N, C-alpha and C positions, 0 to 999 in steps of 0.2 A: 403553626408551631408544632403540631403533631408530626409534620413532615420533617422537621429538623432532627428528630430522634431516629428516624428510619435510616438504615444503611442500605446501600444498593444490594439487591438480591436477598434481603431478609424478609420482605413482605410487610405485613402490618406489625405494629408494636404491641398488639394484643397477645393472645396465647400462641405465639409463634415459635421461633427458634430458641428463645430463652427458656421457655417452659419445657422444651424437649430435652434440654441439657441438664435439667435439675436432677441432682442425685438424691434418691430417696433411700430409706432403709432397705426397701425391697431389692434395690439394685446391688447394695452391699451384700445382702443375703444371696443374691444370684451369683455374685463373684465367689462367695464361700462355697456355694453348692457346686459351682464349676470346678473349684479346687479339689473338693472331695471326689467328684466324679472322675477327674483326670487321674488322681492317685489310685482310685480303685480300678480304673480301666487298665492302667499300666501294671498294677499289682497282679491282676488276673492274667494279663498278657505274659508277664514274666513267669508266673506259675505254670502257664500252659507250655512255654518254651522249656522250662525246667523239666516238665513231665516228658516232653519229647526227647530231650537230650540227656536226661538223667543227671542234671547238674544242680539239683536242689541244694540250697536256696539261693544260688548265685543270681540268676536272672530275676527272681522275685525281689531281691534287695535292689538290684539295678532298676527294676520297674518302678518301685516305690519312689526312688530318688528322681527318676526321669519324670514320673507323674507329678511329683511335688514341684520340680523345676518348671515344667510346662504350665502348671496351674498358677504358680507365682508369677511367671513371666506374663501370662495373660492378664492377671490381676493388676500388675504394675503398669502394663501398657494402657489399660482402661483408666486407671486412676490418674496417671500422668496426662492422658489426653483430656480428662476432665479438668485437671489443674491448668493446663495450657489454655483451654477454652475459657475458663474462669478469668485467667490473667488477661487474655485478649479482650474479654468483655470490659474489664476494668480500664484497660488502656484506651479502649474505644469510646469512652465517655461515661463510664460508671454503670451502676445497676439501675434498672427501671423499676425496682421494687422499693421505692422511697416513700 
């Protein structure tokens, strides 16, 4: 009966693929940290370009918006991938955590 729950290529039904996809609060914190880092990175890049071209604060503002867009894009991709995996798990026979 244990073999009925296994899907090809997933290995055992123990702490395998399902445990690796679990979203923990630390992964959400990691996405937030990545968002902040991308904003700060693009902010300082824009500030540097403004210093070289003498266009303050044009590129600083553009950098903040580009950093926010890049961070949100990355966060949305990761969260939608998790949702898709979760939906696929439910369609493939439900959760093993019953």
